[in-house]
N, C-alpha and C positions, 0 to 999 in steps of 0.2 A: 873592435869592440873594447870598451873600457869597463873595468870593474870598479864599483863604488862601494865602500864599506861604511855602514852606519852603526852607531852604538845606541842601544835602547835599554831602558829599564826592563828587567825580565817580565814584569807584569804587563807593561805596556805592549811589549812584543807579543806576548801570549794573547792579549785582547785584540790586537791588530790582526794577528794570524787567524783568530776565530772569526772576526768580522769579515775578513777577505774570503775565508772558506765559505761563509754563508752566502757570499756573492759569487761564488764559483771561480775565485782567482787566488793567486798567491801574492806574496809581498812584491815580487819583481813586477808582476803585472800592475799591481796597485801603483807603484812608483813610476812605472812607464806611463800610465794613464795621467797621473799627476803632472809629470814632466811635459808630456805632449800638450796638455791643456794649457800649462803655463806658457809654453813657447808659442802656441797658436794665438793666445789672447794677449801675450806680452805683459802679463801681470800674474801675481800670485792668485790662484783660483779659489780664494776664500777671503772674507773680510777680516782685517786685523783692526781691532779697536782698543781704545784705552779701557781700563777697568771701569765698570759702571759706578763705582764709588770713588769720585775724584778727591774726596776728603783725604784719602790716604796716599795721594800722589807724592812723589819725592819732593817736588817743588813746594807743595803745601806743608809737608812735614818739616821741611827746612825752615819755613816761615814760622811755624809753631815753635820749633826749638829756639829760634832767634827771639821770639816774643817771650818765651819762658825765661831765657837768660836775662832779658831786659827787666822783667818783673822781679826776678831773684836779686838783681843788682840794684833794685829800687829806682830804676829809670822809667817811671810811669807818669802819665799826665792824667789828672782827674778832672772831668768836666761834668757839669749838670746837663740835664736834657735841654734846658733853656739855652745854655751856652752852645751846645751842639746845633740846635735849631737855628740860632743866630748866625753861626758859621755857614750854614747852608744858604742863607739868604745873601750873605756878603759876596 
Protein backbone atom coordinates (compact mmCIF):
# COMPACT_ATOMS: atom_id res chain seq x y z
CA UNK A 1 0.00 0.00 0.00
CA UNK A 2 1.09 3.55 -0.71
CA UNK A 3 0.10 6.66 1.20
CA UNK A 4 -0.76 9.81 -0.76
CA UNK A 5 -0.93 13.20 0.94
CA UNK A 6 -3.05 16.05 -0.39
CA UNK A 7 -3.16 19.68 0.70
CA UNK A 8 -6.56 21.36 0.84
CA UNK A 9 -7.91 24.71 1.85
CA UNK A 10 -9.47 24.22 5.32
CA UNK A 11 -12.96 25.22 4.16
CA UNK A 12 -12.83 22.99 1.07
CA UNK A 13 -11.75 20.02 3.22
CA UNK A 14 -14.60 20.70 5.66
CA UNK A 15 -17.15 20.88 2.85
CA UNK A 16 -15.81 17.72 1.21
CA UNK A 17 -15.85 15.86 4.54
CA UNK A 18 -19.48 16.92 5.08
CA UNK A 19 -20.52 15.91 1.57
CA UNK A 20 -18.83 12.52 1.90
CA UNK A 21 -20.45 11.95 5.30
CA UNK A 22 -23.87 12.66 3.75
CA UNK A 23 -23.09 9.89 1.25
CA UNK A 24 -21.93 7.52 3.96
CA UNK A 25 -18.23 7.57 3.13
CA UNK A 26 -14.98 9.23 4.12
CA UNK A 27 -12.36 11.01 2.01
CA UNK A 28 -10.34 7.85 1.46
CA UNK A 29 -13.36 6.09 0.00
CA UNK A 30 -14.19 9.16 -2.10
CA UNK A 31 -10.72 9.25 -3.65
CA UNK A 32 -10.63 5.48 -4.16
CA UNK A 33 -13.92 5.65 -6.08
CA UNK A 34 -12.56 8.55 -8.13
CA UNK A 35 -9.28 6.74 -8.90
CA UNK A 36 -10.99 3.46 -9.82
CA UNK A 37 -13.41 5.25 -12.14
CA UNK A 38 -10.55 7.13 -13.83
CA UNK A 39 -8.57 3.92 -14.32
CA UNK A 40 -11.55 1.93 -15.57
CA UNK A 41 -12.60 4.59 -18.11
CA UNK A 42 -9.03 5.75 -18.87
CA UNK A 43 -10.10 9.39 -18.52
CA UNK A 44 -10.81 12.01 -15.89
CA UNK A 45 -14.33 11.22 -14.66
CA UNK A 46 -15.74 14.68 -15.23
CA UNK A 47 -15.73 17.30 -17.99
CA UNK A 48 -13.04 19.96 -18.02
CA UNK A 49 -14.08 23.00 -20.00
CA UNK A 50 -12.84 26.47 -20.76
CA UNK A 51 -14.52 29.34 -18.95
CA UNK A 52 -17.91 30.22 -20.38
CA UNK A 53 -16.73 33.80 -20.91
CA UNK A 54 -13.99 33.54 -23.58
CA UNK A 55 -13.56 37.32 -23.64
CA UNK A 56 -11.27 37.10 -20.60
CA UNK A 57 -9.08 34.29 -21.95
CA UNK A 58 -5.34 34.98 -21.69
CA UNK A 59 -4.96 34.96 -25.49
CA UNK A 60 -7.74 37.53 -25.92
CA UNK A 61 -6.43 39.72 -23.11
CA UNK A 62 -2.96 39.68 -24.72
CA UNK A 63 -4.49 40.91 -28.00
CA UNK A 64 -6.38 43.64 -26.15
CA UNK A 65 -3.18 44.79 -24.40
CA UNK A 66 -1.35 44.82 -27.75
CA UNK A 67 -4.12 46.86 -29.39
CA UNK A 68 -4.14 49.28 -26.44
CA UNK A 69 -0.37 49.80 -26.80
CA UNK A 70 -0.79 50.46 -30.54
CA UNK A 71 -3.54 53.03 -29.94
CA UNK A 72 -1.51 54.78 -27.23
CA UNK A 73 1.48 54.91 -29.61
CA UNK A 74 -0.71 56.42 -32.34
CA UNK A 75 -0.39 53.39 -34.62
CA UNK A 76 -3.98 53.33 -35.85
CA UNK A 77 -5.69 53.18 -39.23
CA UNK A 78 -8.99 55.01 -39.67
CA UNK A 79 -11.39 53.88 -42.40
CA UNK A 80 -14.93 54.83 -43.24
CA UNK A 81 -17.65 52.21 -43.48
CA UNK A 82 -17.62 52.58 -47.24
CA UNK A 83 -13.88 51.87 -47.36
CA UNK A 84 -14.31 48.79 -45.18
CA UNK A 85 -17.17 47.50 -47.34
CA UNK A 86 -15.07 48.04 -50.47
CA UNK A 87 -12.26 46.00 -48.89
CA UNK A 88 -14.68 43.13 -48.34
CA UNK A 89 -15.59 42.98 -52.02
CA UNK A 90 -11.98 43.04 -53.28
